[in-house]
N, C-alpha and C positions, 0 to 999 in steps of 0.2 A: 643801215650803218648800226642800228641798234642790235639786230642780229649778230653782226661781226663783232661787236663789242662784248655781246654776252659769250659768244664762242670763246674770245680771247680772254675773258675772265674765267671761262672754265679751264682753258689751257694753263693759265698762270697758278690756278688752284692745283691742278696736277702736278706743276713744277714745285710749288710749294712743298707738297707731299713728298717728293723726292729729294729735294735739297733742303728742305727745312727752312727756319727762319733766318735766312741770309740776306746780306745787305741788297744783292742783286734782285732777290725775290721781293722784297719790300719794295723796292724801286719799281718793280714791274705792277705791283699791286697799286701803289701810288699812281703809276702813270695810267694804268686803266681806269681808276677812279677819276682822274683828272679829266681824262677823255669822256668819260660817261657824263661829268659836270658840264663840260663844254658842248656836248651835244645837246643836253637838256637846256643848257642856257640859250642855244638858237631857236628852240621851239619849232614849230612846225614850219614848213617853207610857205612863203607867201608867192602865189602864183603871179602876182603883178610885178615881181621883182626877178623873175627867171630871165638869165641872159640868152640873148639870141645867139645863133651861129656867128662867129667872128669871121668876116670875109678875109680871105688871104690876101695880102698885100704883097704882090712879087715886085721885085725890082728888076728891071731889065737891063743887062750888062751887054753893051755893044761889043760886037764880035770882030775888033779892030786890034791891031798892034799898039800896045801901050808905049807912050813916050819913054825912050831910053834913058832921059835925065830923070825920070822917076826913081830909078834905080841906083843912081850915083850916091857912094858912101854908104850903100845898104850891106848888112852883114849877109854872108853866105850861111846858111844853116848848115850846122854841123861844124863849121870852121871858126866860128866866133868872129869878133870884131877884129878888123886888120890889126889895131894896136894892141891886141891881147894874144897874139898868135906866137908860137914858139919859134926862135930863128932858125 
């Protein structure tokens, strides 16, 4: 991450040379500085707090017909609600 920030800092420096001291360049300089500060504040990672892999929880959906009453008064996609259709 530190190397990426250093590369970004260099790129923003090149932009500054091309565009001059504009509001956009000043914001980018500020953003890179803030990211560097945030990374420094984190400090080195603590190996005790490394998250393990998150097991995927799959929800099984039965392959059966849905109850037709579930669709009562449902809007048809692209047609809108029945009370908003053009006559």
